[in-house]
N, C-alpha and C positions, 0 to 999 in steps of 0.2 A: 436259084439259075445265076443269076450273077457272080456268086458267090464257085461256082465250078467252073464259072467263064475265067475265072482270076487264075485257080488253083492251076492250071497249067504254066500259064505268063509268068506266076511266082516261082513255079518249078524250074522252067528254062531257065530265071534271071538268077534263079541258085544255083545251077548246072554251071553257068555261064562264070558265077562269082568264085566257084571255088577252079573250075578252069583255070582262071585269069592267074589264079592266086598260085597254084599248081606252077603254071611257065615262067612266073617270075621267082619262084624257088628256082628249078633246073637252073633258068638262066642267070642266076645270082652268083658270082663266081667271085673267090678269096680279094683278086686285084679290083673290084668294084669299090672294097674297104679303106684303100690308097689311094687310091689315084689321085688326089688333091695332095697328098703328102709331096714335099720335100726330097730329093736323090739325097742319098746318105756319102759322103765323102770317104776317103782311104784313111786319111786320119783318124776317125771315128766310129769306121767299121773293122780297122785292122786284128783287134786283139778278138775276135770271136771265135776266128778260125781255129788261132791256137790255143783258146779256152776251149774249146771242143774237142781237141786233143786232149789234154790235162783231163775234162772229163774223161774220157775213154782213157785213160791211164789207173783209174780207180778202179776199171773192171781188172786191169791185167795182175797176174801173179806173182808174176818175175819183171819187172821192167828192162831189166837187162835182156832179156831174152824175150819180147812182146809179141805175141799172137798178134794181134793189130798193129802190125809194123808201117806209123808214118815215116815220110822220107826223112833221111840222114837228117838233114838242116833244121827239121821239125822237131827231133825227140827230145824226150823229156830227159834230164842230166839227173841217173839216180843218186846220185851224192848229192843234188842241191834240194833232197826230198828230207822234210823234217820228222813227218813223223804220218803215220798212217795209221789207220784205225777201221777194223772190221766189226762184221757184227756182235761178234763178242766181245768186241772192246766198247762196243756202247750200247750193249744190252737190250738190242731191237727199239732203242729210241730216237734213232737217227739211221739212214744208209749209211753205205762205206763213207768215210773221205781221208784226205791228204791236206798237207801243208805243206806249200812248194815256193823255196826261194829263187827267185826269177831274177840271177843275176845280171841275163841278158838284159833282160825287159825293166829294171830297177823295179822289182814286184813281189810280194810278200804274197801269196795266193791260197786260198784256201777254196775245196772244190770236192764237191759232193755228189755221187751218184744221181741215179734213177731211182724209182720203182723194182723191184724184183716181183713181181704177181705170186710167185708161190710162195713169201714171207708173210703170213698173216701182222707179223709186228708190223712191216710198210704199210700193208691194205691199213691197219689200227692207225696209224698216221693220217692216212689219206680219207678215213670217213670220217675222224674224230670232228663231225661239224654240224651234227642233227639235232644239238640242243640249242643250236644259236652261237652266232660270230660273237669271239673275245673283243672286250673293246682295248684299244689302241690307242692313243696319244689323239684323240678326238675321233676316231673312226673307229671300224671293226676290219680284224683280220681271221684268218682262217682257225679253228682255235687248234686242232693237232698240229697244226707248221708251225705256230708260233712256239708251244711246250718244246718241241724239237731244236728248234732256232735259239730258244733260251737254255736248252741244254747244252748245244755246242759251245753257245759264248761262254757260258761259265763252266767251263771246262775249257777251252783254251784262251781264252781270253790273256791269260799269264803269258802262254806262248807266244801269240800275239805281239801283246807289247813288246817282251822281250825284244824278237826281231826285229819291231822298227826302231826300239832304242839303237839297235846295233846300227841298222840301215835308216838313219835318221832320211835320208831323200827317197828313200823305197815308199810305193804306195801301196795301199792294201787292198787286194779285189775278193769278192768274193762271188762263184760261177758255180752253176749245176744245173741239172738237166730233169726236166718232171718233175716228182716229187722233190728233189734234192733241188732243181730252182725255186719252186717255193717254199722252201725252207732259207734259201741265201737270200730271198728276198725279204723276208721277214729280219733273217740275223744284221743283215743290213739296217735297219729301222731298227733292230736294237742297239747292234755298235752306235750310229749317231745317238741315241737318246744317251749312250755311255760312252762318252769319249775320254770321259776322265778314267776309265781303266783301261783307256788303249793309251796312255800315257797323254792324252790332252793332244792327240793329232790333231790338224784342221780335217772341217769335215768336207772340203775339196779330194780332198789323200783317199778317201774312201772312194770305192765303187762297187757296182755289183750287175750280173752278167745271167739272165734267170733263161737258160736256153728252152724252150717248149713250157714254161709254168702255166701251170692251173691258176685259177681266177681267185688270188687269195686275200687280196684287202679292196674297202671301201673306196669310192671313185678320189674323196677328198685325198688318202692316202697314198692313192698311185698319181695323184696330178703335184702334189707336195713334195715326195720325193723324187721325182721323176730326174733331180740333179742329181741322184746317186744312183738310182735300180734301173737297169735298161732291161729292156724284154727283147727275144729274140724270135722270131714265129717264122716257120716255112710253111708257106702257101696254104691248103686247106688243113691244116692242126686242128681237131676239134676239142683239143683239152682246152685250150687260152679261151676258146666261145660258149662252152657249156656253163648253161647254169642251173643246171641239174644235178640233184649230190650225186656225188661222184661213186658209194656205192653202189646207185641205181645204172651208170653208165656201166661200170665193170662187173655188174654181175648181168646185164643186158648185152654184153660182147659179142654172143649169138646172132642176137635179135639188135643189131644196131641200128640199121636203117630204119627199122622202126620209131626207135626212139630217136634218132634224128629229126623224122618227121614230124612227129609228137613234139619234140622242143622250136621247130622250126615252127609249126601252127601256133606254139605258143604266144611266140616270140611275137610272131605276126598279130596277135591279138591284145597284147599289153601295149600303153601306151608311153613313148619315149618320156614324155614328163615322169610320171610313174615312175619309170627303171632309174631315172637320173636322183627324182629325190628319195629315193629310199636309203635310208641311208645305213642298211644290215646288205645292200644287193653288193656281192662281191664283182673285182675286174682282175684284169692282166696287170702286172706291176709297172709305174714308171714309162719312162719314155719306150718305144717301140718300132724296133725294125722289123718290117716285112719281106722276107725274101720272096718275089713272085717269081714262078716259070713257066707257066701254064695261062693259055688261054680258053674260053669258053670254047666246046666243040673242036677243039686242037687236041689231039692224043698224045704229039711229039713234046717234049719240053724246049725251051728255049732261054738264050742265055739269061741267067737269073739276073735282074733286078730291084736292087734294096732299095727301099722307102723309108721314111722316118718320120715323125712327128712325137707331139705330146698332144694326144687326143685327149676332148671331153667327151661329149657326146658323137656315139658312131665307134667307141671303142670295143671293135670284137662283139659286138650286140645279137648278131646273127648267126646260127647253123650254118655250114656249107655241105647243099650234097654232094657229095664229093667221094668216088672209090679211093682218094688219095688220104682219107680225113685222117686213118690210123697209120699209113706208111709215114707220112710226113712228121710226124709225132718222133721219130726216130733220130736221135743224138749221130748216127753216122750218114743221115743223110742231111742232116742238117750243116753237120762238118764237108762235106765234100761240096755243098751248095754255095755253104759260102765262101770256101775257099775259092772255087771258082768265079764267084763274084767280085771277090778280092783281087785276084788276077786281072779279070776284065777293067776292073776300076783303075790299078796300076797302068795295065796298056793302053785304057785312053788318056791316062791324065800325066803319065809317067812320070809318077813321083817321084822316081827316084833318080831324076836328073836334075832336079830341082835344088836350089843350090840353099846349105844351110838357114840363110837368113831371111830367102822366100819360104820357105818351109816353116818355118818358125812365125811369120806374119799370116799365113795361113792356118795354124795352129790358133792363132792368136783371134782371126776372124771369125774361125767355128765356132769359136768358145765364145763370142760375141752374138754367135746367133743364135746359139743354145741359151744363152740366159733370153733373150729379145724371144723368144718363142714359149719358153717358159713362163717368162711374163706373162706373155697371153694365152694361157693355157690356164694360168689364176684368174686374171679377168673374164676368161670366157666361163669358167668353175661358178664366180662368184654372179656374174649374169645369169647363169642358168639355176640360183639359189639351192647350190649344192650344196649339203649340210655340213659345216663344219667347214668352210670354203672363205673364212673370212676372218680372221683370228689370227694377229702376228705374234710372233714368236721369236725368242733369242737365235732357235736356229733354223732359222732363214725362212722357216716354212707357218708353223703354229701353232698355240699354244697348247697342250692337255685340256682336257676337260675336268671339271671337282674330283678329284682322287678321294670320295667319298661312299665307293661302290658302283656296281650296276644299274642302279635306280637312279645318283645322279646323273648318269652320262646320260640315262634316256630320256630325264627330263631335260637335259639338256639341248638332245637333239630335238625333242619336240617341239622347244620352245624358240627353236630358229626359223620359223615360220614366221613365227607374232613378233619377230624381230627382224623381217625382211625387211621391211620400209622404212628403218630405222637405220640400214646399212645403204640403202638405195641413197639416201640425202648424203652420205657422204662421198666428197668429190674423189677422182680416179686418184688425182695428184695427190690427194693426204694418203689414200691409200698405200699407192705402191710408193710411196716415199719411206713408209714405215717397213715396208718387204725388202725395198733395193736400197743400194745405197751409190754414189758417182763417184768413180775414182779419179785420178788427176789427169787421167785422158780423156776425160768426159762421157765414160763410156758406165752403164749401168750396171749394178753388179750384185749377187747377193748380200747381205747383213751376214 
């Protein structure tokens, strides 16, 4: 009799719990993830809209008569295009790309376009991850994207090296969208690990901007390479957030809301500690720039606000139940909103009226702030016992694991928990001293 009385109460509690969960998921908006992040500045955000236009140029058949024509002041100079490769040239190993010598910005740029759903080779690259993540520099990366990145580097590193030797003051920038964003993210890692093949250029001359990237590297790599790789995410974009196998995502586009609900329930039930300490769980790469332009229960778009950080915990871990989850993935929308955001920054900041010496001071201050934020992210990763986030490296990040194969890498990861107490006994001063150096002005810089 008592059991019969308790059942209705348990059912009510269960229904209330489910209702509360559904309500919290419905009101959870993309702005919640980055509400505590700092605002991006003009100096750091300025290249993004320009690089988006370069990515769009890869889709054009004729750069002198583009179908998608930006304003005259923003068009690419076709004479500065060093090379272009389409699907026939790449053999399906990667999506089409081009190398552009940007004299206006003193930059050598390699841009890779996004996924074409009708191409089986593109889908094969994105879906090549079911048998486990590929080990790389003490962490794990997406297997298919790593193969594509290594092919691009092996094919084009001599061209890039020649351009950098001819222009010793130029930087090297990789940019891509969607599938191409994942490729360039890992391409930047490969380039940093093989600086000698690029003429021994400095690490700080390499940059990467991944527009709407897939989750392609483990958390320790995402934090350790945040000084090189930058991710750009527009509002509710689903790809940087989904932890499901991408093959299941693209097969479920007709019933994507059902898949999103299942993923939201899975994310809710998984403990955050388990997610962070899972060495094979992949994340959006590097420093994140989040463009926020909508608010909960508001249908109109607001002036976009760009927030940036090097997040460790809470790095786009939760799916957003939004009707814009797919449209926010489009490179056209990213280019448009990033340009609007940049125009607003320049209007509010009036950066164009700042004298050159003050502009240089702002850039130096921004570099110091990024170094400090990067340092705090490394400390946070160590405090959370993120696997392989504690070993020093000549690259300013961390050492590689033993190169004796997959087994040694796995044993190294499994042994990280047993050595956590030893790591905690090390003072913060000794640890940061190994990762950073002090310059003449007394500021902390990466070794």
